[in-house]
VOGU-3710 file (C-alpha; in Angstrom, 3 decimals, decimal comma):
1> msfaildvai> 13,074/23,491/32,984  15,409/24,289/30,094  15,098/22,326/26,865  18,178/23,904/25,245  20,083/20,666/24,618  16,975/18,858/23,421  16,007/21,744/21,132  19,507/21,897/19,638  19,294/18,166/18,897  15,863/18,612/17,305
11> gliftfltls> 17,132/21,475/15,163  20,156/19,508/13,991  18,109/16,409/13,233  15,523/18,440/11,313  18,384/19,892/9,249  19,880/16,430/8,646  16,478/15,080/7,615  15,981/17,795/5,011  19,482/17,432/3,584  19,194/13,639/3,572
21> lmatvcqell> 16,019/13,869/1,490  17,800/16,196/-0,911  20,796/13,862/-1,176  18,500/10,895/-1,781  16,761/12,658/-4,674  20,122/13,631/-6,209  21,346/10,059/-5,840  18,270/8,664/-7,532  18,537/11,206/-10,363  22,137/10,141/-10,999
31> aqtfqlrgkt> 21,245/6,441/-10,715  18,511/6,825/-13,313  20,565/8,987/-15,630  23,563/6,654/-15,666  21,527/3,423/-15,284  23,575/2,415/-12,257  21,222/-0,337/-11,100  20,897/-1,831/-14,558  24,651/-1,757/-15,156  25,309/-3,344/-11,773
41> lwaflakllg> 22,815/-6,129/-12,476  24,249/-6,883/-15,908  27,824/-6,758/-14,658  27,030/-9,664/-12,333  25,039/-11,591/-14,942  27,793/-11,105/-17,508  30,239/-12,990/-15,268  28,108/-16,080/-15,769  27,688/-15,490/-19,483  31,306/-14,913/-20,432
51> gvdsdltkal> 31,618/-11,126/-20,234  29,677/-7,935/-20,870  30,213/-8,103/-24,638  29,879/-11,870/-25,038  27,433/-13,387/-27,504  25,411/-14,967/-24,693  25,092/-11,672/-22,810  23,919/-9,894/-25,945  21,510/-12,732/-26,719  20,009/-12,549/-23,230
61> rdhprintlt> 19,539/-8,780/-23,490  17,771/-9,217/-26,822  15,589/-12,071/-25,614  11,879/-11,102/-25,776  11,362/-11,989/-22,121  14,095/-9,518/-21,146  14,024/-6,646/-23,623  10,320/-6,061/-23,028  10,973/-5,207/-19,375  12,101/-1,682/-20,278
71> agnrlpeaip> 11,453/0,877/-22,980  14,077/1,989/-25,459  17,680/1,024/-24,956  17,660/1,220/-21,171  18,885/-1,755/-19,187  16,307/-3,389/-16,899  17,025/-2,571/-13,259  15,411/-5,777/-12,041  14,573/-9,107/-13,640  12,287/-11,666/-11,968
81> attfakalae> 14,148/-14,886/-11,222  11,724/-17,046/-13,199  11,915/-14,696/-16,196  15,709/-14,855/-16,220  15,761/-18,646/-15,854  13,146/-19,224/-18,575  14,954/-16,931/-21,004  18,272/-18,660/-20,348  16,749/-22,138/-20,682  15,134/-21,176/-23,985
91> mmadpdkqai> 18,492/-19,883/-25,213  20,137/-23,191/-24,308  17,687/-24,995/-26,564  19,640/-23,468/-29,452  22,576/-25,818/-30,243  24,870/-22,930/-31,217  24,275/-21,029/-27,986  24,539/-24,230/-26,008  27,955/-24,937/-27,559  29,160/-21,467/-26,571
101> alqgplapfl> 27,807/-21,892/-23,038  29,626/-25,214/-22,583  32,925/-23,423/-23,153  32,357/-20,701/-20,566  31,465/-20,081/-16,904  27,938/-21,392/-17,477  29,205/-24,899/-18,279  29,159/-26,338/-14,705  25,498/-25,348/-14,364  24,466/-26,580/-17,801
111> kpylddlskf> 26,293/-29,914/-18,240  24,303/-31,904/-15,631  21,014/-30,926/-17,283  21,691/-31,154/-21,006  18,910/-33,732/-21,327  16,433/-31,855/-19,151  16,480/-28,078/-19,529  13,520/-27,743/-17,168  15,788/-28,803/-14,311  18,431/-26,403/-15,605
121> qeemtqwynq> 15,803/-23,688/-15,392  15,097/-24,598/-11,762  18,824/-24,553/-10,986  19,235/-21,111/-12,552  16,225/-19,756/-10,678  17,860/-20,773/-7,418  21,240/-19,400/-8,512  19,692/-16,104/-9,523  17,902/-15,616/-6,204  21,088/-16,306/-4,260
131> tmtsvsswya> 23,161/-14,047/-6,497  20,696/-11,172/-6,314  20,903/-11,250/-2,521  24,636/-10,622/-2,820  24,131/-8,024/-5,547  21,589/-6,132/-3,433  23,939/-6,091/-0,443  26,843/-4,946/-2,598  24,788/-2,197/-4,233  23,403/-1,019/-0,880
141> skaklflfli> 26,913/-0,585/0,514  27,999/1,353/-2,559  24,830/3,439/-2,458  25,555/4,445/1,129  29,041/5,605/0,166  27,579/7,398/-2,841  25,025/9,082/-0,573  27,835/10,276/1,715  29,704/11,812/-1,228  26,570/13,524/-2,483
151> gfalsaalnv> 25,837/14,717/1,032  29,315/16,224/1,300  28,952/17,947/-2,079  25,598/19,419/-1,048  26,919/20,435/2,371  29,835/22,294/0,798  27,786/23,812/-2,022  25,070/25,064/0,349  27,468/25,582/3,269  25,490/23,406/5,667
161> salsvgealw> 27,895/22,805/8,548  26,664/20,735/11,474  29,027/22,678/13,752  27,798/26,098/12,630  24,151/25,053/12,847  24,639/23,581/16,311  26,441/26,674/17,572  23,742/29,001/16,224  20,984/26,958/17,848  22,810/26,856/21,170
171> vnkdlrdiit> 23,213/30,626/21,503  19,868/31,700/20,031  16,760/30,653/21,968  14,399/32,334/19,505  15,903/30,308/16,680  15,569/27,108/18,714  11,913/27,856/19,401  11,190/28,484/15,711  12,937/25,294/14,527  11,331/23,207/17,262
181> aqaesytqgh> 7,882/24,476/16,305  8,539/23,643/12,650  9,805/20,185/13,585  6,696/19,517/15,672  4,494/20,649/12,798  6,395/18,402/10,393  6,045/15,271/12,516  2,337/15,950/13,041  1,830/16,286/9,296  3,856/13,165/8,485
191> qngpekplvk> 2,569/10,540/10,899  3,598/7,687/8,600  7,097/8,950/7,914  8,563/11,304/5,329  6,844/11,227/1,969  8,894/9,682/-0,798  10,034/12,712/-2,797  9,505/12,876/-6,534  12,729/12,204/-8,408  13,176/15,438/-10,337
201> metveelrss> 15,292/18,581/-10,125  12,283/20,618/-8,992  12,186/18,513/-5,817  15,831/19,337/-5,085  15,052/23,029/-5,470  12,016/22,767/-3,203  14,048/21,023/-0,503  16,809/23,613/-0,827  14,274/26,395/-0,355  12,826/24,554/2,633
211> leslnlpigw> 16,293/24,290/4,153  17,022/27,970/3,644  13,663/28,945/5,144  14,818/27,593/8,516  16,871/30,797/8,983  19,910/28,785/10,001  23,482/29,919/9,269  23,704/28,184/5,924  24,520/29,409/2,441  27,370/31,514/1,158
221> enkdldefwe> 28,001/35,240/1,293  30,942/37,179/-0,098  32,393/37,694/3,367  32,286/33,941/3,969  34,440/33,349/0,906  36,839/36,127/1,910  37,241/34,682/5,417  37,425/31,030/4,357  41,210/30,730/4,780  41,413/32,919/7,891
231> nwtwlhltvg> 41,657/31,725/11,509  41,183/28,058/10,570  37,698/28,793/9,270  38,247/26,316/6,457  38,930/23,512/8,920  35,881/24,356/11,033  33,644/24,337/7,949  35,185/21,192/6,447  34,670/19,227/9,654  31,099/20,530/9,803
241> wlltalaasl> 30,459/19,469/6,207  31,862/16,005/6,875  29,592/15,599/9,900  26,609/16,745/7,849  27,505/14,363/5,011  27,869/11,469/7,444  24,451/12,307/8,857  22,924/12,437/5,369  24,325/8,980/4,580  22,228/7,480/7,389
251> gsqfwyeslr> 19,078/8,133/5,370  15,921/10,155/5,844  14,001/7,371/7,592  16,611/7,180/10,348  16,408/10,924/10,981  12,622/10,982/10,799  12,364/8,319/13,513  14,916/10,178/15,632  13,055/13,453/15,163  9,705/11,898/15,986
261> rlvalrtglg> 11,011/10,416/19,234  12,716/13,602/20,378  9,674/15,734/19,576  7,475/13,300/21,518  9,926/13,407/24,428  9,979/17,181/24,460  6,197/17,378/24,263  5,897/14,948/27,163  8,384/16,865/29,293  6,684/20,145/28,425
271> ngksqsaqtp> 3,276/18,817/29,438  4,723/17,517/32,685  6,241/20,904/33,434  2,949/22,638/32,651  0,969/20,345/34,945  3,469/20,832/37,764  3,184/24,591/37,460  -0,613/24,457/37,613  -0,746/22,147/40,657  -0,967/24,272/43,857
281> astpptqn> 1,534/23,494/46,530  0,028/21,434/49,349  -0,193/23,032/52,797  1,561/20,990/55,475  -0,758/19,862/58,278  -0,662/21,894/61,468  0,153/20,183/64,678  -2,136/20,534/67,600
//
């Protein structure tokens, strides 16, 4: 029984898994460097408080309940709902801040509870929880697009084309056997899923080295650059990079689960083939 198609799929998925992990680390490095989560959170909160540079927004950032959530000048990436509501209610106890709030987007929430800020706090806790659900969904959709773009950049920079990898695996049985063995070893050593990689540049380098160690047709050579514009090579590579980037955007957990299932399927089929080969053929009964 030939496992060529199954082995090609395993090899491709193992490649996608490795690149997806690399893209995820790069994404997280950029998110931390540019405070993307914190800026997204405060952009939504600022709509309620009259703008990013409004007095109320600045006052909330400087509130002891908020500014102690992070060190230095970094924006907090997450604020507990009760912490946000308590800080805002305490701010509204100040007549000057209350007067400003009554002239802005916060007014409809504040006016019904001017005599009872504890109820205002409850209202803002509920509002915050509902808003953060929308914020999380919005950020997740943007993060997926961001992951695709990073995946494409990595695919082009490292020349990881899904088409080239698939073609190489299809024509080279020895390569398929090596990748399949490595994939089986990986799934056995990661029974609970892929380990969450450390967010640092060293991790990106380690994953790049791991990818190159697969002996797949990835990376750049001088002849590749010379032949890039010949015989539609550029189109073949670009399509391959796009497919690889799309795969990376699905996330490492998706590819780990896919890899685990295919490896289990192949192992099961291989064991079945082995048992069939060892079972002697039965001799038909002779007729008297």
